[in-house]
Every structure is written in C-alpha cells, then in structure tokens.
N, C-alpha and C positions, 0 to 999 in steps of 0.2 A: 528152542530157544537158550536151550543149555548152551551156555558158552560165547554167549551174546554181551555186548557190552550194552548195560541199561540205568539209563538216568533218574531214577525212581522219585523225582521231587519239579516238577516242573507245574508252574501256573496258569491259569487263563480268565477269562471272565472280562468283566465291563460293566459301563452304566447300566440303567433299569431297560432290559429288552423283552417285550413279548415273546416275539419269536423261540430263543433260544431259553428263559425264561432267569437271565441271569440278571446280576444285579447285585449294586455297591452303594454304600449311603454316601453322603456327602462329608459325614465325620472323616470316613476312609481316605475321602481326596483330601482330606488337609494335613494326612499323618506326613514325618521325614521319609517314612520308608516309600509313600508314592511318590512322592519327590524325587525321591530316586528311581526308582520304576518307569518314569516318565524320561527322566535326563537319559537314564540308558538305552533304549527304544533308540532317540535320536543320537548316542554315540556310537551305536550298531547300525544306523543305518540313516545321513543325517536328512537326506530322502524327505520324511516323513517328521521335520519338524512342524511345520503348518499343522497337519493333523495334531498333532498333539498339542498343540497351541489352541486349537479348535476343540478337543478334548475327544481322544481316540472311541471310536465304536466297537463291540465287541465282534464285529466280524472281522475289524479292523486289525484288533489284536490277537486275534485268532489264526489269519493269516500272518502274520509276523513271527508267531510263536512257528506254526508247522515251517516256515523257509526254516527258522533256528534248527529244528529237529531234523530234520531233509538235508539241511545243510553239514550236518555235521557228520566229517569222515570215519571219525574213533567212534563214534556211540550210537549205536545202531538202534536204540528204540528208546522211548523217554514214556516214561508215566506221565500224564494231565492229569492234573488232581481235580476233582466235584470237592464242594464243600458244602454242605448240607445247612438250611435254615437254625435259628434257634429253635426249641420248642418248649414248653415250660411242663411241667412235673403230671399236668393233666392230657400231656399229650398234646396239646394243640399249638400249632405252628404262629412264631410272632416273629412274622416278618416285621413289625415296630422295632422288634430289638435286635435283628440282625443287620450286621454290617458288609458283611458278603457273601451272595448266595452262589454256587455256583453247580446247575442241576446232573445228577446221576446222566439224566435224561441226555440232556447235552452231550456231556464229556464222553457216554459210551457212543453216542452218533459219531464224532470225530474220530475215535479210534476206530468205527467200522470204518469210516470212510478212506482211513491212513493206514496203512502198514506198518507204521513206524512209530503209531501212538498205539501208549497203554493206556486204559483205562482205571485209574484211580477213585475209586467210588467214596461217597461220605454217604454214613448214616446217623443219622441222632439215636442216642440210645434211648432218649423220653418218648419218640416215638410210640401207639399204640401198637400192640404185639400184629395184629393183623396187617398195620400197614408195614413194620421192618420186615416180618412174612413175605408181603409182596414185595418190598423195595430187593431186598438181599436175593431174591430168587432172580429180578430184573438182570440183578448186579453181575451176580453168577454166572448167568444164562450168555451176560454181553462181555464175558468177559474177565472182569475185575480181578485185579491183582492185590487190591489193598482196600483198607477200606481208613480215610483220614477223618481224624479230629483237631481241631483246636478248641482245649476246654475252656479258655479263659472266654474269645470269641463266640462261643458256641454255649456256653453257660450251661458244661457238664459238669459234674461231681462225677467223678467214679468209683467212688465207694457208694452212691448210692445204689438201693436195691432195683430200682429203675433201668441198670446197666448190665443186671445179670442174662436177662433172656437174652441179650446182644451178645453178653459173653459167650454162652452157652453155642450161638449159632455161627459165627467167627471160627470159635474152637475145632467144632464140628468139620468146618470146609477146610481147615488151616488157612483161612483167610487172614494175612496179616493187618496188623493195628498198626498205621502211621500216626504216632502220637506225639502231637508238638510239645517238646520239651525245650526250658529256658524261657528268660522274658521274649515274649511277643509284642511286637510293635509295628507289625504292618497291618494288622486284621483289630479293630477296637472293640471292646467290648461293653458292653451298655451295662456291667454289673463287676467294679472290678473288685468282689471279693473271689470271684470265678478264678485270677490271676494264679491265686495261689497251687488251683490244679494244674498249672504246668509245671509243677515241679518235679523232676524226675524219681522222688521219692513216690509218687502216686502210681506209678507204672507196676505197682507192685499188686495192685487191685484187679488189671486182667491178666498180670504173669501167674497168677495163684489160678485164676480160672480156667487156664490153659491156652490161651491167647497167644499165640505170638506176635509179640511187641516190636517195633521200630522207633525208637526213641530218636525224632528228626532232629537235625544240628548238634547231634552229642551233646544236647545242654546249653551250649555255650552263647552268647550272644553276638550277634553283628559287630557292634560295637561295644565294647568291653568297659569303656571310660563311663557309659550311661547309665549303668546298672550295678547292682548292688549284688545280685544274683549271680555273680561270676562262679560262684562256689558248686554248682548246678552241676558242675563235671566230678566235681569230688564225690558229690552222693550218685551219680551214674556210675563211677568207675567200681565205688562199693556195692553199687548192686549187679552189676555184672559178675564180681565176684560170689555172690549171693546167688545169681541164678545159675553158675557154674554149679555148684552143691546141691540144688535144689533141682535143677535137670530144666530149669525156665527158658521157653526159647525167645532171648534177649539180642533183639539185634539193635544198629544207631545206623545212622545217615550223615555223610558227609556235606551235607547240603549249607551253603554260606560260611564254608569254612575259607572260602578264598577272598574273605574279608581284611584289607590293609592292615588293619585292629587289633588282629590275633595274633599274640606273641607267638614266636616260636617254640617257646617252651612249653605252651598249649598242645601244640602240633603235636611235637615229641611223644607228649603226653597220651595221645589219643593211641600213635603208632605204636607206643610199646607195653600201656595198661590196658587196653581195648584189644580182644583177639581180631586178628585180620582176617578171620570167616564168619566174624559180626558185623563188618563196616559195609555198605552198602554208598555203592556214589549216588551223588545228588546236587542239582546246582541250584535252586532253589530260583531259578529263572522266572520271573525276569530282573529279581534282585539282582544289583550287578554284583558282577564277578570282577575284583579289581587287581587282587592278586598283588603281592611283594615281588621283592627279587630273590626271596629265600632259596635255596636248593638244597638239597642234601648232599651234594656232590663240591657245593661252594661256587658253584660258576653263577655269572650274573648274568651271561647273554640269553643263554636258553629260556629263562622265564621272562626276560626283557619281552624278546621276539614274541614268545606265545599271548604277553599280555595284549600286543595290539591285533588279536585277532579280532575278524568280525562277526564270529560264530562263539556265541556266550557258551555253548555245551563243549563245542572243542577250549574253548580257552579254559572252563571249570578241569576238564578232561586233563590238559596238560600239567596246571598249576600245579593239581594233585598229584599226577603221577611226578613230579620236581620235586613235592615235600616228600618222598621218599616211601609212601603208601605201597603195601605189596599189591601186584597185580592181580592177584584174587577179587582184592575189595571192587575191582570193577565188573566183574563177573558172578560177582555171590548173587546178586538180584536173582538171574537168570535161575538158578540154580533154586533159589526158594520159593520162586513161585509157580516153579516146575512142580511144587508139593501140593497147590492147591486142588481140592475136592472138586468137581465138578461133577453133574448127572451126564453128562455125554461120556466121561471118560471112565466111567464103570465102576 
C-alpha cells in the first residue's frame, strides 16, 4: 500500500434497503447537501437523470461510486465510509434518531469484492462493550483502515466516559479515528445540542487517550457565508501546534476543500500552517468538487481543464495539486494505514 495515492473520504449509502442494511431518513433527503449530491450525479453522468428523478437505490449509488473509483487514473484506492446508527447511553440502537446508516458489513463486502476500495468502518462508542469488541474484531479482520464519527449526527459526546473503552481499543490497534470537524450540513441530527461536538477543540479527548485522529475537512465549511463556525480552522491550527508539543498523532483530510466558496487565503493557511506530512487526500464524494480557477502558478487554463473532468476523484486530485499542496499529501494515507496493528501481521 505504501506509495499509493489514496482518497480517504468517499461515501455510499441510500434509502432503506433490507439486503445491505443501509438507510437514510426523509430529513436527510430534504437537505441542500442531498440536492447537491443528486445534481452532481447528473453532471457526472447525464444518462442517470431519470433514475435520479425516480430516486436512486443503494445498488445504483454503489455502481456509480465504483465507476468513479475505478475510473480515476491517479487515485489508486478510495476509502468508502460506513456510518453507524445512533446509540443511547444505555447502549440501545436508536434507528428512530438516525438519519444515515451505512453498516460495516456492507462496506466490508464492497472492499472484499473490489481491490480499489478500502474499508472505512464506523463504531458508535455508546455500544455495549461486548458489541464493541465483536464489531471492532470484525472490522480489523476485514481490513478496516479507520473508524468514522460524525458526533452531531450520531449524538456522540467525545468527553463522555462511554467513549473511553473504544478509545483504548482504537489506540491499541493504531486504527485512526476520522472525526468530522466544522459545520455539518449533509447528515442532520435529531438533537441540535450535539452540534457543539463537531468543534475541533473536542479532538483533544481521543488524542489524550493515544488515538490517531484525522480532522475531516480541515474544520472548514463547504459554504463559508452560511456558517458562523468558520473560525474552527483557527482552533484546528492551534491544536496542531499543541499536538506537536505533546506528541499527539493528529492529521487532517482535505475533503470538500474543492469548494468554490473557500477563500484562497484559507487554502494558503492550510498549506503553510498545517504540516504537509499531516495532511491527507480526500474528496467527500458525492459532495460536488466544483473548484475554482485558482492556481499556485497563476495559470487559469489548467484548473479550467480539470474542472470539466467526468471523474470526481480525478478532478479533486488535480484541483488540490493545482492549489500547491505538497505531493506527499497524496500518499500520506498509505503510510498512515500501514501502521495499523492486525492479528495476522504479528
């Protein structure tokens, strides 16, 4: 895996489907982010317009995502992300409070059947300990390369004592925690109080327990002018400085950085103030990668050419290259994932 270009942030899922266990709520399909995703599918392949209007199935979304992954020449592999259901503090699964569920079993099967797919797991820390043990063993045995949380949507308080057990397990296996940071507009929450826990300051809780943490999206919003939380980047940059002093293993992914609404000054801050060996490639597909005409070399034609690529992962790769990110950013994930401790590795 070392040296491979890996996109660590790709989504699948769909409406309720007994075969795969996938589920999304009516509230999920009412968001602006959902509308953008459906529009993105049509832009990338106008032939599926009728299917989008009828409502895409899990299998249709899966096939489309796999075509994108396999069709990218520069991106060798992509981490497809599961998302666990909401669990209450008694360890009960609460589908009624969940707005997106993508089971580990489904994503693990995708990865087993497609050599360009890597398994991004998701385990809710409020599960009962025996469930955590069983689920984590399954994930590790099936090649999971990270564990994904969206605290607001999954109703997770990362400082709660219920999280300690999973933190210990993740640290033991060196399995990174991909933690959504910044405003969350794609997956709703049934309790707005939990939006507070998307703030990057809360990354300190798993970091202090020895967990390798990846701050998704570098804590910046897809659309700046819709959010008061744009200062999350300041918090994340400060946390990187603290992490360096304390020896914490903190990373950040660049998913959704290809938004046309993100200032050049923000991109430059990420490039200059976050160590390049701590940045990871991500696209957030199927969230659209629209890009702008930015270029580190001041050239407009190159980004314009990449803007019309029909492959979203390739488009994202070239836009980030054109923004001036160090090339090591594109292979950092391969090195990070190679350190995961698995039973068969000795």
